[in-house]
N, C-alpha and C positions, 0 to 999 in steps of 0.2 A: 504494500499499500504506499510505503514511503516514496518508492521510485516512481510509482504511478502519479502521486500527488506533486511531486517535484516536477515531473515532466508536464503534467497539465498546467502548473503555474507558470514555467517557462513558455508554454504555448500562449498563455493569457498575456504574459509580458510582451511576447513577440507581437500579438495582436494589438495591443495598446500602443506600443512603440511604432509599429510599421504598417499594420493592416488597416487600422480603424479609419484612417483618413481616406484611404481609396476604397473602402467598402461602401456598398449601397446600404440604404436604411433596412432593406430586407435582409441583407447579410448580417448586419449588426443585430437585427432582431433574432434571427436564427442562432447567432452566436451566444446572445444573452439567454435564450431559451435553454441552450445546452449548458451554459454556465450555471444557471439556477438549478437546473436538474442534477449536475454533478456536486453543486455546492450542497444540496439537500442530502445527497448520498455521503458526502464528506461530514456533514453534521450528524448523521445517523452513525456512521463509523466512530465519530468522536464520543457520542452518547454511550454506545456499546462499550467502548474502551474505558469510559469513566466508570461504569458499573463494574466491569471486570476489575479494574484497578482498585475500586473500593472494597469490593469482596476480598481480593487478595490481601489488602491491607488489614481488613477485619480478621481474615484467617491468620495473618501474621501476628496480630495482637492476641488472639486466642491461643495461638502456639506459644507465645512468649508467657502468657498467663499459665498455661499448662506446664511450662518448663520451670516456672518459678514455684508452683505449687506442687509440682511431681517430677522433680528432676531425675529423669531417666534418659537413656540414650535414645530411645525412639521419639521422645518429646523434643529433644535437641535436634535430631535430624529433621523433624517436621518443621520446627521453627526456622531452621537455617534453610530449609527447601522454601518455604514461604518468603523468606527474606531475599533469596536469590530470584524468585519469580516477581516479587513485587518491584524490584528496582527497575528492570527493563520495561515493566508495564508503566511506571511512572514517566520514565523518559519517553516512551512512545506516546503517551497521551499528551505530554508537554509538547511534543512536535505536532501532533494533531491539532491541539488548541491554538498554537501560534499560527500554524497553516492556515486554518479556517478564518482566524482573525485577519490574517493577511489577505485572504480572498475577499472578505468583506470590504476591505480597503480598496482592493483592485475593481471590485463591482461599483463602488462609489466613484471611482476614477473614470470608468467607462461611462457611467451616466452623466458625469460632468461633461466629458468631451462630447458626448452626443447632444446635450443641452447646449453647449457652446457652438456646435457646429449647425444647429438649427437656427440660431440667432444671428 
């Protein structure tokens, strides 16, 4: 997903910097429809990863509590496992959140250019 999102953001940047001035109103409309559809997909992906991240963080806390109350090798392994899984989820969610926020700004930029082009 990370690669796909980066490639799509590069495509949007290219459209903003090079293609939007040469595009017809219909082409811009089609581009914005695709943009909105993909943005909703990215937002859905972000929501799912938020939920997964929160659940893994909750499981990590439960594992830590179990380790403190019942210090056995199994609970230690469980706590370490959840710690190792929570970290990458947090970083991936951070990437998704920042990328979606950047796409919101790009959407506003496209609307601004279209608005200025019409006047």
